C-alpha positions in Angstrom: -5.0 -11.6 -6.6 -3.2 -12.1 -9.6 -4.7 -11.5 -12.9 -5.3 -14.9 -14.7 -6.1 -15.2 -18.9 -9.9 -15.0 -18.3 -9.5 -11.4 -16.9 -7.5 -10.3 -19.5 -9.2 -10.8 -22.6 -7.4 -7.6 -24.2 -7.0 -6.3 -27.3 -3.8 -5.4 -28.1 -2.7 -3.1 -31.3 0.5 -1.7 -33.3 2.1 0.7 -31.5 0.6 0.7 -28.2 2.5 -0.8 -25.1 2.2 -4.7 -24.5 0.8 -5.5 -21.1 3.7 -6.8 -19.0 5.0 -7.5 -15.6 4.5 -4.0 -14.5 0.6 -4.0 -16.0 0.1 -6.9 -13.5 1.4 -5.5 -10.9 -0.2 -1.8 -10.9 -3.5 -4.2 -11.3 -2.8 -6.1 -7.7 -2.1 -3.0 -6.2 -5.2 -1.1 -8.2 -7.4 -3.9 -6.8 -6.3 -3.8 -3.0 -6.5 0.1 -3.0 -9.6 -0.6 -4.1 -11.1 -3.0 -1.9 -9.4 -1.0 0.9 -11.3 2.3 0.2 -15.0 0.1 -0.6 -15.0 0.3 3.6 -16.5 3.6 3.3 -19.6 1.9 0.7 -20.0 4.2 -1.8 -19.4 4.5 -5.8 -15.6 5.6 -5.8 -14.0 7.8 -9.3 -11.4 6.2 -10.6 -8.9 7.6 -13.0 -6.2 5.8 -15.1 -3.3 8.5 -16.6 -1.6 6.3 -19.5 -3.8 3.9 -20.1 -1.9 2.4 -23.1 -4.0 -0.6 -24.2 -6.8 -0.4 -21.0 -5.5 -3.7 -19.7 -5.4 -2.2 -15.9 -8.7 -0.4 -16.0 -10.3 -2.9 -18.2 -9.6 -5.7 -15.4 -10.5 -3.3 -12.8 -14.1 -2.7 -14.1 -14.7 -6.1 -14.3 -13.4 -7.1 -10.9 -15.3 -3.9 -9.3 -18.2 -2.7 -12.1 -19.7 -0.8 -9.1 -17.6 2.4 -9.8 -16.7 4.9 -12.3 -13.5 5.0 -14.3 -12.2 7.0 -17.0 -9.0 7.2 -18.5 -6.5 8.9 -20.9 -3.3 8.2 -22.9 -1.4 11.0 -24.9 -1.6 8.2 -28.1 -4.1 8.3 -30.3 -3.5 4.5 -31.1 -3.9 4.1 -27.6 -7.1 5.8 -27.5 -8.3 3.8 -29.9 -7.1 0.5 -28.5 -8.6 1.1 -25.2 -12.2 2.4 -26.5 -12.2 -1.4 -28.4 -11.3 -2.6 -25.0 -14.8 -0.9 -23.6 -12.8 1.9 -21.8 -14.1 5.5 -21.5 -10.6 6.8 -22.7 -9.9 10.6 -23.3 -6.7 11.4 -25.6 -4.7 13.8 -23.6 -1.2 14.7 -21.8 -1.8 13.7 -18.1 -4.8 15.7 -16.8 -5.0 18.4 -19.7 -8.6 18.8 -20.1 -10.0 17.0 -17.4 -12.1 18.5 -14.0 -13.3 17.3 -11.2 -11.4 14.6 -8.3 -11.3 11.4 -8.3 -10.2 8.7 -5.3 -8.2 6.7 -6.8 -5.3 7.6 -9.8 -3.6 5.0 -11.5 -0.5 5.5 -13.5 2.0 3.5 -14.7 4.2 6.0 -15.8 7.1 6.1 -18.8 9.8 5.4 -16.3 13.1 4.4 -18.5 16.3 6.7 -18.5 16.4 7.9 -22.4 19.0 9.6 -23.9 18.3 11.4 -27.1 19.9 9.0 -29.1 17.7 5.7 -27.8 14.6 7.9 -28.7 12.4 5.7 -30.9 10.1 7.4 -33.7 6.3 6.8 -33.2 3.5 7.4 -30.3 5.4 4.4 -28.3 8.1 6.3 -27.4 5.9 8.3 -25.1 5.1 4.9 -23.6 8.5 4.1 -21.4 10.7 7.3 -22.5 10.9 9.1 -19.3 14.0 11.5 -20.6 17.7 11.8 -19.1 16.8 10.5 -15.8 13.2 8.6 -16.2 11.6 11.1 -14.2 10.3 13.9 -16.5 7.1 12.6 -17.0 6.8 11.5 -13.5 7.7 14.5 -12.2 4.9 16.4 -13.9 2.4 13.8 -13.1 3.6 14.3 -9.4 3.5 18.2 -9.4 -0.5 18.0 -10.9 -2.4 15.0 -9.2 -3.0 17.0 -6.2 -4.9 19.1 -7.6 -7.4 16.5 -9.0 -7.5 13.9 -6.1 -10.2 14.0 -4.4 -10.1 14.1 0.1 -9.2 10.6 1.4 -7.9 9.6 -2.1 -4.5 8.1 -3.2 -2.3 7.9 -6.2 -0.4 5.1 -7.4 2.7 5.4 -9.4 4.7 2.9 -10.9 8.2 3.5 -11.0 11.5 1.3 -11.5 14.7 1.2 -9.3 16.0 2.5 -12.8 14.6 6.0 -11.8 16.0 6.2 -8.6 12.4 5.6 -6.3 13.7 7.9 -3.5 14.2 10.6 -5.3 10.0 10.0 -6.7 9.3 9.3 -3.0 10.9 12.9 -2.1 9.4 14.4 -4.8 5.9 12.9 -4.1 6.6 14.1 -0.4 7.9 17.7 -1.6 4.4 18.3 -2.7 2.5 16.5 0.2 2.1 13.0 -0.2 2.5 10.5 2.1 3.9 7.6 0.3 5.0 4.3 0.8 5.8 1.3 -1.4 2.1 -0.7 -2.4 3.6 -3.7 -4.0 7.4 -4.6 -5.8 8.7 -7.2 -8.3 12.0 -8.0 -8.9 12.6 -8.0 -13.0 16.1 -8.7 -15.0 17.9 -5.8 -14.3 16.0 -3.4 -12.2 13.0 -3.6 -9.1 9.5 -2.4 -10.0 7.4 -0.2 -7.6 4.3 0.9 -7.1 4.1 3.9 -4.8 1.2 4.6 -2.6 0.5 8.2 -1.9 -2.1 10.2 -0.2 -2.1 13.8 0.9 -1.4 14.8 4.0 -4.2 16.5 6.3 
């Protein structure tokens, strides 16, 4: 199911990542994951890391309002924007300050390989700067996520072919995740992929 204009209805702001192809790919992947877990007929606890404008959680809340949603972002501008879009959002670096476990953890990560001289001033740099290999923040997320995942829960991690998808998958497997590609699209110069990981029993 693709996102349509009526679902979007998202307030954006300066210094906050503008929704793009990766945002919409994540929305569709996350909704599919929610639909699959809905078979267990209970309220799901859903966490979005790095929510930006809040478009992903905002659309999911409209599609599946029976579940509980919380989001984080490191940028104060993104937190303010996401709150204006109706999200319960905490300013945090990944999972810092959070407790409890979640049935679904969603992260549209900063995945662009970025040299020091390619950085930009301001908070927007956090939205796409993935460090030298594109995996600096991704690796921290992978290491921490199992501590916040409920039994039978899963993570959705959006990465790019520029990031070396196989190396990300290997890192996820190294901490106990079963990994598969949930969705992908081709964009100019790269392929965007949503990796779905669930912990091995």
